[in-house]
C-alpha beads as a LAMMPS data file, in Angstrom:
LAMMPS data file: protein, C-alpha beads

116 atoms
115 bonds

1 atom types
1 bond types

-500.0 500.0 xlo xhi
-500.0 500.0 ylo yhi
-500.0 500.0 zlo zhi

Masses

1 110.0

Atoms # bond

1 1 1 -340.435 -366.129 125.419
2 1 1 -344.096 -364.938 125.409
3 1 1 -344.036 -364.892 129.282
4 1 1 -341.110 -362.452 128.951
5 1 1 -343.093 -360.324 126.616
6 1 1 -346.115 -360.534 128.898
7 1 1 -344.043 -359.408 131.949
8 1 1 -342.529 -356.541 129.809
9 1 1 -346.132 -355.380 128.891
10 1 1 -347.272 -355.502 132.437
11 1 1 -344.264 -353.579 133.529
12 1 1 -344.850 -350.921 130.851
13 1 1 -348.638 -350.756 131.794
14 1 1 -347.628 -350.166 135.432
15 1 1 -344.984 -347.584 134.513
16 1 1 -347.348 -345.745 132.305
17 1 1 -350.300 -345.565 134.506
18 1 1 -351.789 -342.052 135.274
19 1 1 -350.592 -340.516 138.535
20 1 1 -352.952 -338.050 140.302
21 1 1 -351.111 -335.039 141.506
22 1 1 -351.210 -334.117 145.129
23 1 1 -354.451 -332.248 146.229
24 1 1 -352.435 -329.162 147.366
25 1 1 -350.242 -328.906 144.344
26 1 1 -352.007 -325.834 142.900
27 1 1 -351.887 -323.972 146.143
28 1 1 -348.256 -324.831 146.610
29 1 1 -347.446 -323.532 143.098
30 1 1 -349.533 -320.485 143.528
31 1 1 -347.698 -319.739 146.945
32 1 1 -344.316 -320.276 145.193
33 1 1 -345.009 -317.965 142.280
34 1 1 -346.327 -315.220 144.704
35 1 1 -343.193 -315.507 146.611
36 1 1 -341.052 -315.373 143.475
37 1 1 -342.882 -312.274 142.256
38 1 1 -342.579 -310.487 145.530
39 1 1 -338.831 -311.231 145.931
40 1 1 -338.166 -310.099 142.436
41 1 1 -340.258 -306.817 143.094
42 1 1 -338.197 -306.319 146.371
43 1 1 -334.942 -306.762 144.295
44 1 1 -336.098 -304.282 141.761
45 1 1 -337.172 -301.749 144.507
46 1 1 -333.729 -301.870 146.076
47 1 1 -332.209 -301.198 142.668
48 1 1 -330.173 -297.951 142.631
49 1 1 -330.014 -296.222 139.286
50 1 1 -326.628 -294.760 140.103
51 1 1 -324.968 -298.093 140.408
52 1 1 -326.037 -299.056 136.830
53 1 1 -322.974 -297.246 135.260
54 1 1 -320.962 -300.486 135.763
55 1 1 -322.348 -303.330 133.644
56 1 1 -321.376 -305.779 136.296
57 1 1 -324.266 -304.528 138.339
58 1 1 -326.765 -305.352 135.718
59 1 1 -327.108 -309.020 136.357
60 1 1 -329.239 -308.845 139.423
61 1 1 -331.869 -306.299 138.246
62 1 1 -332.067 -308.125 134.917
63 1 1 -332.539 -311.475 136.581
64 1 1 -335.190 -310.089 138.849
65 1 1 -337.006 -308.525 136.057
66 1 1 -336.966 -311.930 134.092
67 1 1 -337.867 -313.969 137.113
68 1 1 -340.682 -311.503 138.163
69 1 1 -342.230 -311.253 134.664
70 1 1 -342.158 -315.024 134.282
71 1 1 -343.580 -315.794 137.846
72 1 1 -346.035 -313.009 137.460
73 1 1 -347.250 -314.247 134.120
74 1 1 -347.481 -317.791 135.401
75 1 1 -349.500 -316.633 138.372
76 1 1 -352.006 -314.797 136.219
77 1 1 -352.374 -317.787 134.040
78 1 1 -352.799 -320.241 137.004
79 1 1 -355.306 -318.062 138.539
80 1 1 -357.290 -317.448 135.314
81 1 1 -357.260 -321.113 134.523
82 1 1 -358.689 -321.947 137.945
83 1 1 -361.730 -319.872 137.184
84 1 1 -362.215 -321.127 133.663
85 1 1 -365.141 -323.499 134.558
86 1 1 -367.094 -320.614 136.196
87 1 1 -366.637 -318.376 133.013
88 1 1 -367.675 -321.199 130.822
89 1 1 -370.883 -321.547 132.834
90 1 1 -371.639 -317.874 132.665
91 1 1 -370.857 -317.322 128.958
92 1 1 -373.404 -317.499 126.309
93 1 1 -371.126 -317.833 123.284
94 1 1 -367.441 -318.430 122.419
95 1 1 -367.137 -314.529 121.931
96 1 1 -368.615 -313.838 125.328
97 1 1 -366.293 -316.485 126.898
98 1 1 -363.325 -314.875 125.114
99 1 1 -364.296 -311.409 126.368
100 1 1 -364.721 -312.649 129.945
101 1 1 -361.399 -314.442 129.909
102 1 1 -359.528 -311.334 128.643
103 1 1 -361.441 -309.227 131.203
104 1 1 -360.187 -311.724 133.807
105 1 1 -356.603 -311.736 132.741
106 1 1 -356.483 -307.886 132.710
107 1 1 -358.043 -307.818 136.200
108 1 1 -355.589 -310.366 137.510
109 1 1 -352.580 -308.618 135.983
110 1 1 -353.683 -305.398 137.531
111 1 1 -353.959 -307.122 141.018
112 1 1 -350.302 -308.507 140.647
113 1 1 -348.590 -305.493 139.130
114 1 1 -346.920 -303.253 141.725
115 1 1 -348.561 -299.955 142.643
116 1 1 -346.176 -297.098 142.607

Bonds

1 1 1 2
2 1 2 3
3 1 3 4
4 1 4 5
5 1 5 6
6 1 6 7
7 1 7 8
8 1 8 9
9 1 9 10
10 1 10 11
11 1 11 12
12 1 12 13
13 1 13 14
14 1 14 15
15 1 15 16
16 1 16 17
17 1 17 18
18 1 18 19
19 1 19 20
20 1 20 21
21 1 21 22
22 1 22 23
23 1 23 24
24 1 24 25
25 1 25 26
26 1 26 27
27 1 27 28
28 1 28 29
29 1 29 30
30 1 30 31
31 1 31 32
32 1 32 33
33 1 33 34
34 1 34 35
35 1 35 36
36 1 36 37
37 1 37 38
38 1 38 39
39 1 39 40
40 1 40 41
41 1 41 42
42 1 42 43
43 1 43 44
44 1 44 45
45 1 45 46
46 1 46 47
47 1 47 48
48 1 48 49
49 1 49 50
50 1 50 51
51 1 51 52
52 1 52 53
53 1 53 54
54 1 54 55
55 1 55 56
56 1 56 57
57 1 57 58
58 1 58 59
59 1 59 60
60 1 60 61
61 1 61 62
62 1 62 63
63 1 63 64
64 1 64 65
65 1 65 66
66 1 66 67
67 1 67 68
68 1 68 69
69 1 69 70
70 1 70 71
71 1 71 72
72 1 72 73
73 1 73 74
74 1 74 75
75 1 75 76
76 1 76 77
77 1 77 78
78 1 78 79
79 1 79 80
80 1 80 81
81 1 81 82
82 1 82 83
83 1 83 84
84 1 84 85
85 1 85 86
86 1 86 87
87 1 87 88
88 1 88 89
89 1 89 90
90 1 90 91
91 1 91 92
92 1 92 93
93 1 93 94
94 1 94 95
95 1 95 96
96 1 96 97
97 1 97 98
98 1 98 99
99 1 99 100
100 1 100 101
101 1 101 102
102 1 102 103
103 1 103 104
104 1 104 105
105 1 105 106
106 1 106 107
107 1 107 108
108 1 108 109
109 1 109 110
110 1 110 111
111 1 111 112
112 1 112 113
113 1 113 114
114 1 114 115
115 1 115 116
């Protein structure tokens, strides 16, 4: 019976071993988020205000707004997170790190937001 317990423990150890993500995962995620944001923006740009009288036409723009906001927010957070180590090295205190992080978030959000 103890050999079965040993086998079970070995199987659990093997199953719960840490797995390294693919090296290009962050890049693939960023490309996907950029594509989603651009597609949502294109959908919102094609939106015609006159067609909004009918509630059946509200689904696509609403979905585009939600998807665009979610993908854009995730993209900002991903890019800011990727630069966190550099900000940590440049900061003199926690307050300075917080200020630099907030500035980085604002700058990245301005880069992603559409210019009209």
